[in-house]
NULUM-698051 format. One record per residue (C-alpha): residue number from 0; x, y, z; residue in one letter. Coordinates in steps of 0.25 Angstrom, whole numbers. Last residue first. Layout:
residues N
   lumdo      xx      yy      zz   zagu
     NUM       X       Y       Z      A
...
This chain:
residues 394
   lumdo      xx      yy      zz   zagu
     393     160      92    -257      T
     392     171      97    -263      T
     391     179      90    -273      I
     390     192      95    -277      K
     389     197      91    -292      T
     388     207      82    -296      T
     387     218      77    -306      S
     386     230      68    -301      I
     385     243      67    -303      V
     384     250      53    -300      I
     383     264      47    -295      R
     382     265      30    -295      N
     381     267      26    -280      A
     380     256      14    -285      S
     379     246      18    -275      F
     378     247      32    -283      D
     377     256      43    -282      R
     376     252      60    -278      T
     375     252      75    -286      F
     374     237      78    -285      I
     373     230      89    -294      I
     372     220      95    -287      F
     371     210     106    -292      D
     370     203     111    -284      N
     369     208     125    -285      D
     368     220     126    -291      G
     367     235     132    -290      E
     366     242     132    -305      K
     365     248     119    -310      I
     364     261     122    -315      K
     363     267     108    -319      F
     362     280     108    -311      K
     361     275     120    -301      Q
     360     262     113    -297      R
     359     270     102    -294      L
     358     280     109    -286      V
     357     270     114    -280      E
     356     262     103    -275      P
     355     277      95    -271      K
     354     283      82    -277      Q
     353     285      69    -271      G
     352     270      64    -274      F
     351     268      57    -263      N
     350     257      70    -262      R
     349     255      81    -272      S
     348     243      89    -269      I
     347     242     100    -281      I
     346     230     109    -282      N
     345     226     113    -296      A
     344     226     122    -309      K
     343     233     116    -322      I
     342     246     123    -327      G
     341     253     110    -328      T
     340     244      98    -327      L
     339     242      90    -339      S
     338     254      92    -346      K
     337     262      90    -335      A
     336     256      76    -334      I
     335     265      70    -343      K
     334     278      71    -335      K
     333     274      60    -326      S
     332     262      58    -315      F
     331     251      47    -317      P
     330     239      55    -320      M
     329     225      55    -311      T
     328     214      63    -316      N
     327     201      70    -314      T
     326     200      66    -298      V
     325     191      73    -289      F
     324     195      77    -276      L
     323     191      76    -261      I
     322     199      85    -250      R
     321     199      77    -237      G
     320     190      68    -227      P
     319     182      61    -240      F
     318     168      64    -238      N
     317     164      66    -251      A
     316     169      53    -256      I
     315     169      53    -272      L
     314     170      41    -278      E
     313     179      33    -286      P
     312     192      36    -274      S
     311     202      40    -270      T
     310     212      43    -258      F
     309     225      51    -257      F
     308     234      49    -247      H
     307     247      49    -255      S
     306     253      35    -250      N
     305     248      26    -250      P
     304     242      30    -262      A
     303     228      32    -269      I
     302     221      29    -257      K
     301     206      25    -257      K
     300     194      28    -254      V
     299     180      21    -244      S
     298     180      33    -236      Y
     297     182      26    -224      K
     296     191      16    -229      E
     295     201      25    -235      A
     294     201      33    -223      I
     293     204      23    -213      E
     292     215      16    -223      S
     291     221      33    -225      W
     290     220      35    -209      L
     289     233      44    -210      G
     288     226      53    -198      S
     287     235      66    -203      K
     286     232      63    -217      M
     285     216      63    -213      V
     284     217      78    -205      A
     283     227      83    -220      S
     282     213      79    -227      N
     281     212      67    -237      P
     280     214      69    -249      E
     279     205      61    -257      Y
     278     203      59    -274      L
     277     191      55    -284      Y
     276     191      47    -295      K
     275     199      37    -292      L
     274     214      39    -289      V
     273     219      23    -291      P
     272     217      17    -279      S
     271     225      13    -265      Y
     270     218       6    -254      E
     269     222       7    -238      V
     268     220      -5    -231      E
     267     215      -4    -219      L
     266     222      -8    -203      N
     265     209      -6    -197      R
     264     208       5    -186      K
     263     199       2    -174      N
     262     207      12    -166      T
     261     211      21    -173      L
     260     196      25    -178      S
     259     192      33    -187      C
     258     186      48    -194      E
     257     188      56    -202      F
     256     182      73    -204      I
     255     182      80    -213      E
     254     176      96    -208      P
     253     167     101    -216      Q
     252     168     114    -227      S
     251     180     123    -224      D
     250     186     110    -220      T
     249     191     104    -203      F
     248     198      90    -207      N
     247     195      83    -197      I
     246     203      69    -194      T
     245     197      59    -183      S
     244     208      47    -175      I
     243     199      39    -164      V
     242     205      30    -155      I
     241     200      21    -144      G
     240     188      19    -137      S
     239     198      17    -125      K
     238     204      32    -130      S
     237     190      37    -123      K
     236     194      35    -110      S
     235     207      37    -108      K
     234     204      50    -118      N
     233     213      56    -128      A
     232     210      64    -138      Y
     231     220      69    -149      F
     230     221      79    -158      V
     229     229      82    -170      L
     228     228      96    -177      E
     227     226     104    -190      K
     226     229     100    -201      A
     225     226     108    -211      D
     224     214     101    -223      N
     223     207     114    -221      K
     222     208     111    -205      V
     221     212      96    -200      A
     220     211      91    -185      I
     219     216      76    -182      I
     218     209      69    -174      V
     217     213      59    -165      V
     216     204      50    -155      K
     215     207      40    -142      Y
     214     220      46    -138      V
     213     222      38    -122      Y
     212     237      40    -124      K
     211     246      49    -132      L
     210     258      42    -137      Q
     209     255      31    -148      T
     208     243      39    -152      L
     207     252      51    -154      A
     206     262      40    -164      L
     205     246      39    -173      H
     204     246      55    -172      H
     203     257      57    -177      D
     202     260      73    -175      L
     201     259      82    -187      M
     200     243      87    -185      P
     199     250      95    -171      S
     198     242      89    -158      Y
     197     232      91    -150      K
     196     228      83    -138      I
     195     213      81    -131      I
     194     214      76    -118      L
     193     201      72    -110      E
     192     201      62     -95      E
     191     209      71     -90      T
     190     219      75     -80      K
     189     226      62     -78      D
     188     227      59     -92      F
     187     235      74     -94      I
     186     246      65     -84      A
     185     247      53     -93      D
     184     248      63    -106      Q
     183     260      73    -102      L
     182     272      62    -106      E
     181     265      61    -120      I
     180     259      76    -120      L
     179     272      82    -121      N
     178     270      97    -119      P
     177     274     101    -126      I
     176     275      94    -141      C
     175     289      83    -144      D
     174     282      72    -135      Q
     173     271      73    -147      I
     172     278      76    -158      S
     171     273      87    -167      V
     170     282      98    -165      L
     169     282     110    -172      K
     168     298     116    -174      V
     167     295     132    -165      K
     166     309     131    -161      Q
     165     304     129    -145      D
     164     295     116    -150      G
     163     280     119    -157      R
     162     268     108    -153      R
     161     265     113    -140      D
     160     253     101    -137      P
     159     240     104    -139      D
     158     234      98    -124      I
     157     220      99    -121      Y
     156     216      92    -109      I
     155     199      88    -106      L
     154     191      85     -94      D
     153     198      90     -83      V
     152     205      84     -69      K
     151     205      91     -58      P
     150     216      97     -54      K
     149     226      99     -66      L
     148     239     101     -61      N
     147     249      90     -70      S
     146     242      94     -80      V
     145     244     108     -79      L
     144     260     106     -77      E
     143     261      97     -88      E
     142     253     106     -98      A
     141     263     117     -94      S
     140     258     131     -85      M
     139     251     142     -89      N
     138     235     141     -87      L
     137     223     148     -93      C
     136     209     143     -86      E
     135     196     144     -97      I
     134     182     145     -96      N
     133     183     160     -97      D
     132     182     159    -113      R
     131     179     173    -118      G
     130     190     175    -131      L
     129     193     186    -123      V
     128     195     180    -111      K
     127     203     167    -117      F
     126     212     175    -126      N
     125     218     183    -113      H
     124     220     168    -107      A
     123     227     165    -122      V
     122     237     177    -119      I
     121     240     173    -102      E
     120     243     160    -107      K
     119     251     164    -120      L
     118     259     170    -111      T
     117     262     159    -101      P
     116     266     149    -112      N
     115     263     133    -106      L
     114     246     137    -109      E
     113     234     130    -101      N
     112     220     133    -105      Y
     111     210     127     -92      T
     110     196     124     -98      H
     109     184     124     -89      K
     108     169     122     -95      Q
     107     176     115    -106      S
     106     170     115    -122      I
     105     174     130    -124      L
     104     188     130    -117      S
     103     191     121    -124      L
     102     188     129    -138      F
     101     197     140    -130      Y
     100     208     128    -125      S
      99     209     124    -140      D
      98     213     139    -143      V
      97     222     143    -133      G
      96     233     150    -139      F
      95     240     137    -131      G
      94     233     129    -121      G
      93     242     117    -120      T
      92     237     110    -108      L
      91     221     114    -110      D
      90     213     109    -101      V
      89     199     106    -100      S
      88     186     105     -89      S
      87     174     102     -91      E
      86     173      96    -104      V
      85     164      96    -118      K
      84     169      91    -129      L
      83     166      85    -144      D
      82     170      97    -148      K
      81     186      99    -143      F
      80     195      97    -153      K
      79     186     103    -165      F
      78     185     117    -159      Q
      77     199     116    -156      A
      76     200     111    -172      T
      75     190     124    -178      I
      74     197     134    -169      P
      73     210     134    -171      T
      72     221     126    -162      S
      71     233     132    -160      C
      70     250     131    -165      Q
      69     250     143    -172      E
      68     244     151    -165      I
      67     250     149    -151      A
      66     263     147    -160      K
      65     261     162    -164      I
      64     263     169    -149      N
      63     250     174    -145      A
      62     238     183    -148      G
      61     229     188    -140      L
      60     213     192    -141      L
      59     210     204    -138      N
      58     200     206    -149      N
      57     195     191    -154      V
      56     197     191    -170      S
      55     207     183    -169      A
      54     202     173    -160      W
      53     189     169    -170      E
      52     201     172    -182      P
      51     206     160    -175      L
      50     219     154    -184      K
      49     218     165    -194      S
      48     216     175    -189      K
      47     226     171    -176      L
      46     236     170    -184      K
      45     235     185    -189      H
      44     235     187    -173      L
      43     247     181    -170      F
      42     253     188    -179      Q
      41     248     203    -175      Y
      40     251     198    -160      E
      39     265     195    -166      K
      38     267     210    -174      V
      37     259     215    -162      V
      36     271     212    -153      R
      35     282     215    -162      K
      34     277     228    -163      L
      33     275     230    -148      T
      32     290     226    -144      E
      31     294     235    -156      P
      30     286     248    -151      D
      29     274     250    -160      L
      28     273     261    -170      K
      27     261     259    -175      D
      26     266     258    -191      P
      25     279     246    -186      N
      24     285     247    -200      Q
      23     294     235    -198      L
      22     286     227    -188      I
      21     273     230    -200      Y
      20     280     226    -208      S
      19     283     210    -204      S
      18     270     210    -197      P
      17     263     212    -211      D
      16     251     218    -208      I
      15     236     215    -209      N
      14     229     224    -199      Q
      13     235     229    -186      L
      12     225     231    -174      N
      11     226     217    -168      R
      10     240     218    -167      A
       9     239     233    -160      L
       8     227     224    -152      N
       7     235     211    -148      N
       6     246     222    -143      I
       5     237     228    -133      R
       4     231     215    -129      I
       3     246     211    -126      R
       2     248     222    -119      D
       1     236     221    -110      D
       0     238     206    -105      M
């Protein structure tokens, strides 16, 4: 561990460098192996600074492989997942870089972190000490082995199955991830009442609900309109009351939250409308949920087309969970619009239109914009239309 700390300190002492140039020039005259390790540590710390700035600034906090930081939670998503919990004992079956375990240790009197990779386990155990968390036990075994050896039962088990294969291919089906929760879940429920599962937002949550047992809540988490996590909460007793799906998008101001019951879901008809005074683009978490009729009912808005996923209304709905736009003009798409678009300054959104934004920007010579948006899409009759809008900040 002393050698890792030495490499870490060398990496921290580097200013902003280009790794390739630094390796070629080797200004600090390091031996080849040390040089390679210092650059890898520098690259990890650079990623850590953008994802976990609070940790990156802690002296002697060690880096690991890049995969560990790419799959780990951010502080805002980790805190949110566990905010309503307070338990005596908890277990993280697939610990990774330890971010979720760190935040679990704040709501649990005794927490167990487990990681299959022995090197990563040693690094994270060291980092927990540096971070002052003394209520975490660190283990190195498979999730299956730990579940079979758990005595006595624990209050909460958390699992974030490995979503990357041996060829670094991202895996998005439950049975392809490690461990396979479909096979392990019965054994887990023999050892706990409460199970929290994190998956990639690319996973089909509708299919997952047919494969996972005792789910009572599904949460889709986005940060600045980038969907980050799909989280399932499972509990034998709580699942009897039905399933709730919740979406949250953390923004620079207030989080955008939408929630509804899947159990009491009614077969609502989605109404369509021409583009009215206001246009709404749901945030990425709502987009992932696919709850179009529920959104329309709750916010009294109508869709402009089946597959465009824009909503509209004559009055401003200030609390809509997503981007809110004031419509200044709506035109059918034709050769005649070129004159009105050429040279203007605006952002471009293209959905259900057939041409990418960059192609349209080049074609009409539209400059990058700030609060103005040009939307290329289709109406409910499948006609291509162009909508000029200005973003509303509420």
